[in-house]
Each structure stands twice: as structure tokens, then as C-alpha cells.
C-alpha positions as CSV (number, residue, x, y, z in Angstrom):
1,M,0.2,-0.1,0.0
2,S,1.8,3.1,-0.9
3,S,0.5,6.9,-0.5
4,W,1.6,10.3,-1.8
5,S,1.9,13.3,0.5
6,P,3.9,16.8,-0.1
7,T,7.1,15.0,0.0
8,G,6.8,12.5,-2.7
9,W,5.2,9.1,-2.7
10,S,6.2,6.1,0.0
11,V,5.5,2.8,0.6
12,L,3.3,2.4,4.0
13,L,2.6,-0.7,4.2
14,G,4.5,-3.9,2.2
15,A,7.6,-4.2,0.8
16,S,10.1,-1.9,-0.9
17,W,9.6,-0.3,-4.1
18,K,11.7,-3.1,-6.0
19,F,9.1,-5.2,-5.0
20,C,5.8,-3.5,-6.2
21,W,4.5,-3.0,-9.2
22,W,1.1,-1.9,-10.7
23,K,0.4,-3.9,-14.2
24,D,3.4,-3.8,-16.6
25,Q,5.5,-1.2,-14.2
26,G,7.4,-1.7,-11.4
27,G,7.5,0.3,-8.3
28,L,11.5,1.1,-9.2
29,D,10.2,2.6,-12.5
30,F,7.1,4.2,-11.2
31,H,8.9,6.3,-8.2
32,L,12.2,7.3,-10.2
33,D,9.6,8.9,-12.1
34,T,7.3,10.4,-9.9
35,L,10.9,11.9,-8.2
36,S,12.1,13.4,-11.7
37,R,8.6,14.8,-12.4
38,E,9.0,17.0,-9.2
39,L,11.9,18.9,-11.1
40,R,10.2,20.3,-13.8
41,D,12.6,22.2,-16.0
42,Q,14.7,19.3,-16.2
43,Y,11.8,16.8,-16.8
44,E,11.4,18.8,-20.3
45,H,14.5,16.8,-21.4
46,V,13.0,13.4,-20.5
47,L,9.8,14.3,-22.2
48,R,11.8,15.6,-25.3
49,A,13.8,12.2,-25.6
50,G,10.7,10.4,-25.0
51,W,9.1,11.8,-28.5
52,A,12.3,11.5,-29.8
53,A,12.0,7.7,-29.1
54,K,8.6,7.4,-30.5
55,A,9.3,9.6,-33.4
56,R,11.7,7.0,-34.6
57,G,9.8,4.1,-33.6
58,D,12.1,3.0,-31.1
59,A,10.9,0.0,-28.8
60,P,10.1,0.9,-25.5
61,I,11.7,0.1,-22.6
62,D,10.6,-2.9,-20.5
63,Q,9.0,-1.0,-17.0
64,S,9.6,-3.8,-15.0
65,W,13.0,-3.4,-14.4
66,S,14.4,-4.0,-11.2
67,T,17.3,-4.3,-9.2
68,R,16.1,-6.9,-7.3
69,D,16.5,-9.6,-9.8
70,N,18.3,-7.6,-12.4
71,K,15.5,-8.3,-15.3
72,G,14.1,-6.3,-17.5
73,Y,17.2,-4.8,-18.4
74,G,18.7,-4.5,-22.2
75,K,15.2,-3.9,-23.9
76,G,14.1,-0.6,-25.7
77,G,15.7,1.6,-28.8
78,L,18.6,3.9,-28.0
79,W,16.1,6.9,-27.7
80,S,13.9,5.0,-25.4
81,A,17.0,4.0,-23.0
82,L,18.0,7.4,-23.0
83,T,14.8,8.6,-21.7
84,L,15.2,6.2,-18.9
85,Y,18.6,7.3,-18.1
86,Q,17.8,10.9,-18.1
87,K,15.6,10.4,-15.7
88,K,18.0,8.6,-13.5
89,A,20.7,11.5,-13.5
90,I,18.6,14.4,-13.0
91,V,17.0,12.3,-9.6
92,A,20.8,11.1,-8.9
93,A,22.2,14.9,-8.9
94,A,19.3,15.7,-6.8
95,V,20.1,13.2,-3.9
96,F,23.0,14.2,-2.1
97,K,25.6,11.8,-0.4
98,N,24.7,13.1,2.9
99,G,20.6,12.1,2.8
100,T,19.4,15.1,1.9
101,S,17.5,16.0,-1.3
102,S,17.1,19.2,-3.5
103,I,13.9,17.5,-4.9
104,P,11.3,20.2,-3.8
105,E,7.9,19.5,-1.7
106,R,4.3,20.5,-3.4
107,H,2.6,23.0,-1.6
108,V,-0.7,22.0,-0.7
109,G,-2.7,25.2,0.4
110,P,-5.8,25.1,2.5
111,S,-8.9,23.0,0.8
112,V,-11.8,24.9,-0.7
113,V,-14.7,23.0,1.0
114,P,-14.9,22.4,5.1
115,T,-13.3,18.9,6.1
116,K,-12.8,17.1,9.2
117,V,-8.7,16.9,8.5
118,N,-7.2,19.6,11.1
119,S,-9.6,18.2,13.8
120,L,-8.8,14.7,13.3
121,I,-4.9,15.6,13.1
122,A,-5.1,17.8,16.7
123,K,-7.3,14.5,18.2
124,W,-4.7,12.4,17.2
125,L,-1.8,14.1,18.8
126,V,-3.9,13.6,22.2
127,K,-3.5,10.6,24.2
128,S,-6.5,9.5,25.8
129,P,-6.0,8.4,29.6
130,A,-6.1,4.5,30.6
131,K,-8.4,5.0,33.5
132,I,-11.0,2.9,34.7
133,T,-14.8,3.8,34.8
134,T,-17.9,2.8,36.0
135,D,-21.1,4.0,35.2
136,A,-24.2,5.1,37.0
137,A,-25.6,1.3,36.4
138,G,-22.5,-0.2,38.0
139,T,-21.0,-1.0,34.7
140,M,-17.2,-0.9,34.9
141,A,-15.4,-0.5,31.9
142,I,-11.1,-1.5,31.7
143,P,-9.6,0.1,28.7
144,A,-7.2,-2.7,27.6
145,V,-4.2,-0.4,27.5
146,A,-4.8,-0.1,31.3
147,Y,-3.3,-3.2,32.2
148,T,-1.3,-3.1,35.1
149,S,1.4,-5.5,34.3
150,T,2.3,-7.8,31.3
151,A,4.7,-11.0,30.8
152,S,4.4,-10.6,26.8
153,L,6.6,-8.6,24.5
154,K,4.2,-8.9,22.1
155,I,1.7,-6.5,22.7
156,E,1.3,-2.9,21.5
157,S,-0.7,-0.2,22.2
158,M,-1.6,2.0,20.2
159,H,-4.2,5.1,19.1
160,S,-8.0,3.9,18.1
161,F,-9.3,5.7,15.1
162,G,-12.3,8.4,17.1
163,N,-11.1,7.7,20.4
164,G,-9.2,6.4,23.3
165,E,-6.5,3.7,22.7
166,Q,-6.7,0.1,22.2
167,L,-4.0,-2.9,22.3
168,L,-2.6,-5.5,19.7
169,H,-2.3,-8.6,21.2
170,A,0.0,-10.9,19.1
171,D,1.6,-13.5,21.3
172,P,-0.9,-16.9,21.5
173,N,1.6,-18.5,23.9
174,P,-0.2,-19.0,27.5
175,N,3.3,-19.2,28.9
176,T,4.2,-15.8,28.0
177,S,1.0,-14.0,26.5
178,A,-0.6,-12.8,30.4
179,V,-1.8,-9.2,30.8
180,V,-3.0,-8.4,34.2
181,Y,-5.5,-5.9,35.3
182,E,-6.4,-4.8,38.5
183,V,-10.0,-3.8,39.8
184,T,-11.7,-2.5,42.7
185,M,-15.1,-3.6,43.9
186,D,-17.2,-2.3,46.6
187,E,-18.6,-5.2,47.2
188,S,-18.3,-9.2,46.2
189,G,-20.7,-10.8,43.7
190,T,-20.9,-12.3,40.3
191,R,-20.2,-9.7,37.2
192,Y,-20.3,-10.8,33.7
193,L,-17.8,-9.9,31.7
194,T,-17.6,-8.8,27.6
195,V,-14.4,-8.2,25.7
196,N,-14.8,-5.0,22.9
197,H,-12.3,-6.7,20.4
198,S,-11.7,-7.0,16.8
199,T,-10.2,-9.4,14.7
200,W,-9.8,-10.7,11.0
201,H,-9.0,-14.0,12.2
202,L,-11.1,-17.3,13.4
203,D,-10.6,-19.4,16.5
204,Q,-9.4,-17.0,19.1
205,Y,-9.5,-17.4,22.4
206,L,-8.6,-15.6,26.0
207,M,-8.2,-17.4,29.4
208,L,-9.1,-15.4,32.0
209,A,-7.8,-16.4,35.8
210,V,-9.1,-14.3,38.4
211,N,-7.4,-13.5,41.4
212,A,-5.4,-16.7,42.9
213,A,-7.5,-19.1,41.0
214,T,-5.3,-21.7,39.3
215,E,-8.4,-22.9,36.9
216,V,-9.3,-20.3,33.8
217,Q,-12.2,-19.5,32.1
218,N,-12.1,-19.3,28.2
219,I,-13.4,-16.4,26.4
220,P,-14.5,-17.0,22.6
221,I,-12.8,-13.4,20.6
222,Y,-15.1,-14.6,17.4
223,Y,-14.1,-13.7,13.8
224,T,-15.2,-10.1,13.5
225,I,-14.6,-9.2,9.7
226,G,-12.3,-6.4,11.4
227,Y,-15.0,-4.5,13.2
228,W,-15.3,-3.8,16.5
229,N,-17.8,-6.2,18.4
230,E,-18.7,-7.4,22.0
231,S,-18.0,-11.0,23.1
232,Q,-20.4,-12.8,24.8
233,P,-21.0,-12.4,28.7
234,V,-19.2,-14.9,30.9
235,P,-20.0,-14.7,34.5
236,V,-16.7,-14.2,37.0
237,E,-16.6,-14.2,40.9
238,L,-15.2,-11.0,42.1
239,V,-14.5,-10.2,46.1
240,K,-14.7,-6.9,47.6
241,G,-11.3,-4.8,47.5
242,K,-8.9,-5.2,44.7
243,N,-9.2,-8.0,42.3
244,T,-6.3,-9.2,39.5
245,L,-7.9,-10.2,36.3
246,T,-5.2,-12.3,34.3
247,F,-5.5,-12.8,30.7
248,T,-3.7,-15.1,28.6
249,R,-3.9,-16.5,25.1
250,D,-3.9,-19.9,23.6
251,G,-4.9,-20.8,19.9
252,F,-3.5,-22.0,16.5
253,V,-5.1,-21.5,12.9
254,P,-4.9,-25.0,11.4
255,A,-4.2,-25.0,7.9
256,N,-7.2,-25.2,5.4
257,V,-9.6,-23.1,7.3
258,A,-12.7,-22.0,5.3
259,V,-13.2,-18.3,6.8
260,P,-16.7,-17.0,6.2
261,M,-17.0,-14.5,3.8
262,D,-20.7,-13.7,4.1
263,G,-22.2,-10.3,6.0
264,G,-23.0,-11.9,9.1
265,D,-26.2,-13.8,8.0
266,G,-24.2,-17.4,8.2
267,G,-24.2,-18.2,4.6
268,V,-21.6,-20.8,2.9
269,A,-19.6,-18.2,1.1
270,T,-16.1,-19.1,2.3
271,R,-12.4,-18.5,1.1
272,A,-9.1,-20.5,2.4
273,L,-7.1,-19.0,4.8
274,S,-4.0,-21.8,4.0
275,A,-3.9,-24.1,0.9
276,A,-0.7,-25.5,2.7
277,G,-0.3,-28.2,4.7
278,S,1.4,-27.0,7.6
279,N,-0.1,-24.9,10.8
280,E,0.6,-21.7,11.8
281,L,0.5,-19.8,15.1
282,S,-2.5,-17.7,15.6
283,F,-2.9,-14.3,14.7
284,G,-3.1,-11.2,16.5
285,V,-6.7,-9.7,18.1
286,T,-6.7,-6.0,18.7
287,L,-8.7,-5.4,22.1
288,K,-10.4,-2.2,23.0
289,E,-11.7,-2.4,26.7
290,F,-13.2,-5.1,28.7
291,F,-16.7,-4.3,30.3
292,L,-18.1,-5.7,33.9
293,Y,-22.0,-5.7,34.4
294,K,-23.6,-6.0,37.5
295,S,-26.3,-7.9,35.5
296,K,-26.1,-10.1,32.2
297,P,-26.4,-8.0,29.2
298,D,-28.2,-9.2,26.0
299,V,-25.3,-9.0,23.7
300,R,-26.4,-10.3,20.0
301,P,-24.6,-13.5,19.1
302,P,-22.8,-13.8,16.2
303,P,-23.2,-16.3,13.4
304,A,-22.5,-20.0,14.5
305,N,-19.6,-20.4,11.8
306,Y,-17.6,-17.1,13.3
307,M,-17.3,-18.8,16.5
308,P,-14.0,-20.6,17.8
309,K,-14.4,-24.0,17.8
310,P,-15.9,-25.5,21.4
311,V,-12.4,-25.9,23.6
312,P,-12.3,-29.5,25.1
313,N,-12.4,-29.7,29.1
314,T,-9.4,-30.4,30.9
315,S,-10.5,-34.0,31.5
316,D,-11.3,-34.4,28.1
317,Y,-6.8,-34.5,27.3
318,I,-4.9,-37.7,27.7
319,L,-1.1,-37.8,27.6
320,E,-0.3,-41.3,26.3
321,S,2.3,-43.7,27.0
322,P,5.4,-43.3,24.7
323,S,4.2,-47.3,23.7
324,T,1.4,-46.2,22.1
325,S,-0.4,-43.7,20.0
326,C,-3.9,-42.0,19.7
327,A,-4.2,-43.6,16.3
328,R,-3.8,-46.8,18.1
329,Q,-6.2,-46.3,21.1
330,G,-8.7,-45.0,18.8
331,I,-9.1,-41.7,19.9
332,M,-8.2,-38.2,18.3
333,D,-5.3,-35.9,18.4
334,V,-5.6,-32.6,19.8
335,P,-6.2,-30.3,17.4
336,S,-3.2,-27.6,17.1
337,E,-5.4,-24.9,18.4
338,F,-5.3,-26.4,21.4
339,C,-2.2,-28.5,21.8
340,A,-0.9,-25.5,24.2
341,Q,-3.7,-26.0,26.5
342,A,-3.5,-29.5,26.8
343,C,0.0,-29.5,27.1
344,T,-0.3,-27.4,30.3
345,D,-3.4,-29.4,31.7
346,V,-2.2,-32.7,31.1
347,G,0.2,-31.3,34.4
348,N,4.0,-32.4,35.6
349,N,5.4,-29.1,34.7
350,R,5.0,-29.3,31.2
351,K,5.3,-26.3,28.8
352,F,4.2,-25.6,25.1
353,A,7.1,-24.4,23.5
354,G,5.5,-23.8,19.3
355,I,5.7,-25.8,16.3
356,K,8.1,-28.3,14.7
357,S,8.0,-30.3,11.6
358,T,8.5,-33.7,11.7
359,V,7.7,-37.5,10.0
360,N,7.8,-39.6,12.7
361,V,4.6,-38.3,15.0
362,S,1.6,-37.1,14.7
363,G,-0.3,-34.1,16.2
364,C,0.6,-32.6,19.8
365,F,3.4,-34.2,21.5
366,V,5.7,-33.9,24.4
367,F,9.4,-34.8,24.5
368,T,9.7,-37.5,27.7
369,E,13.4,-37.0,28.6
370,G,16.8,-35.1,27.1
371,P,17.2,-31.5,27.0
372,E,13.5,-30.7,25.7
373,D,12.2,-32.6,28.9
374,R,8.3,-31.8,29.2
375,N,8.4,-29.4,26.2
376,C,5.4,-29.8,24.0
377,Y,5.3,-29.1,20.2
378,F,3.0,-29.3,17.5
379,N,4.1,-31.1,14.5
380,S,3.2,-29.1,11.6
381,N,3.7,-32.1,9.1
382,V,-0.1,-33.1,9.1
383,S,0.7,-36.6,7.1
384,A,3.0,-37.5,9.6
385,S,2.2,-40.6,11.8
386,C,3.8,-42.7,14.8
387,V,3.8,-46.0,13.2
388,N,5.9,-48.0,15.3
389,P,5.8,-46.9,18.8
390,P,8.1,-45.7,21.0
391,C,8.8,-42.7,18.3
392,T,11.1,-40.4,18.6
393,V,12.4,-36.6,17.4
394,G,15.8,-36.1,17.1
395,G,16.8,-39.6,18.5
396,I,14.7,-38.6,21.7
397,I,11.5,-40.6,22.7
398,V,8.1,-38.4,22.3
399,A,4.3,-39.1,23.7
400,E,1.6,-38.1,21.9
401,L,-1.7,-36.1,23.1
402,C,-5.1,-37.0,22.3
403,L,-8.4,-36.4,23.3
404,R,-10.4,-39.2,25.6
405,K,-13.3,-38.9,22.8
């Protein structure tokens, strides 16, 4: 994605100009032309050379030329080539070795019609306070950026268009993704928690631990097509005085997932996230705020195919003996999006360590010895299986994690 400003064209999102193109024109040729056009007097020479090339019937240059792969060179007649190198020469002369440039900026005067630009710019420069508030009905609003601590390096606070701040959370690992909030209650009791969130991706979950609880509640973060929407309410038990709400994440996006593409009516139009046979870490989710209601709110549920797949109960996970496998026991592998949770739920200080690709074990597995003893991984090779247990990865015996039913 590129954009123009008074200082010229620049790439805002994506790779640099040498990786860009539009139809038959490469990014480098486009950018060179836009720079040279700003030097009006000298650009006349470029135009005259181009007219001469057309009058002579010269073959055109290849506008997709690129320093990335050195393709597109050596094409075009003499005057066509001179046109290109005239542009290169005047731009090179205008850009100095110290990084400065004599290419003039465009002067953009005031708009001839009323706009919101100035008010939006002024608003953007003001950072909103991350303050927890309570309204007249007793509903507590907790800005996502008002956290007291975090164990993750993969979260980022940013301005939210319109008002406030938002938190981009891109860490799906439950061992490192904790974000902690402190709330003070006037009285103990049940509150109903919702999350105002936005995501383009499926099968997202937040896991909530309240105060010193060892068990977590799973909060489904459904596919919102990028819009802000509240999650379905979940009950939480809070005590009088200070409470801590610790949110972690746990999730993977399986390969070949069909993403709903309808406008919210639960239709059947879909597109594939990935055609590859590998699995990827789940994507980021953006959090705006959390709400704690005194009574259960009526939040319109999303279409069923926008909701993440149900999380198995803790009792549904089983760590099989290395001498067998899920397939031999007639039960299913733990799905990729629940491998991390299964790893911690089966206990004995096991922790999820990421994704590996191997040929000798199926799905979610754990090392039983060696330097990675108790580390769990998900095998991204979907065609692999444990044919003759005990199976090994890197010469070390592993065991499979399965669903009991």
C-alpha cells in the first residue's frame, strides 16, 4: 500500500519499491518517474527524449526493470533508453550523499471545502488517559491499555481511530502472553465480563484467571471481519476490594481453514486461509476494552460459523504412553489450536514450546527425556504418524497428547 504526500510517494505497508508493481510497470520505474517529474525544468528533457523515441519508432524499455533480480534490462531502442537514463541522472544529481535532497516539496494550500482533517490531526496528537470508569448502572469499563503488568513482548498500545487507545495482542503462547488488570470492587458478587475486540481471524480465545485461581475461563473471541464487537458475556466471581484479572491467549489457526465471507448471516461463502499442509501460529487480536456488568447483558450473538471451535474440557485431554499412539487407541489427536492448553492441563510442569515439522509423530506431542524434557510441540506435518511406537524426534522418545473421546 503506497500513498502520496507533499514530500512524494512512499510505501506505507508492504515491501519496498523494488518489490512493487502495477500492471506492466515496476515500483522502481514508477518511483523514479514521480521523483523526476518534480524537477520540472529538467523533466522537459525527459519528455523531449521520449518524443524522439516515438518519432523514430524505437522499441520501448521494459518498465518492470528491477535491481532485485536484474530482470528487464537491455530492452528498448537508443532513445527509449536515453529517456530512462535521463530520469536516473537528474534524480541522482538531486539526491546528495549525505541523505538530503533538493527535490522540492509540493505546496498544498488550504482545502476549498470544509473538512475534518485538522480536527482529526489534533485529536490524534492527544493521548487518552487509560482510566477505569464506572457508569450510573454500575457497569465498569476497563480500557485494554490500562493493564498493570504484562509478561509479553508482543503487545502494543496504539491510538484507536475516533477515540481512546487499543491494544494489539499478537502472542498466542499461554506461557508468555499474560496481561494483568487490577479492579477494585465495592462489594463481592458475580459480574458478567465482555470484551470489545476486533479480529480478522478464526479460533481465537482469551483465557481468564481471577485472583489466585488456578483454573481459567475460556472467553471466545469470534471472527468480527475487522469490526469492533463485544464477546458473549461470561460470569466471573469477584471479591470486595482489589481483584486481579489475568488474561492469557491460547490458539492456533489450522491449515486449510475456511473463513466465512458472508455479511454476517451465516451463509456458506468461504475462502481458504491456507492451502498449505502446515499449521501457523494464531494471529493477533485487537482489544479495546473490557466491561464488567452487574447483570447479564443481552449481547447479540455472532453467526455460529464465526465462533471458535469449542474448547475441550480439561478432563478430555490425555497424555498417552510412549508405547502407543492416539490412532492405536482409537481416539483423536489434540487439535492444533488446543495443543498449548492440553500441554499445561496434563500437568507435571509441562510447557508449550511452539511448532515443529517432523515425520515420526502425529499432532501434539511432548518430549519425555533429554534437554527438552516436558516441552510440548505441535507437528505441522499433517501427513506424519507414529507407525511403530515408541517414536522419536531427533533421537529422543516422545509421547502423543490425545482427546479421550
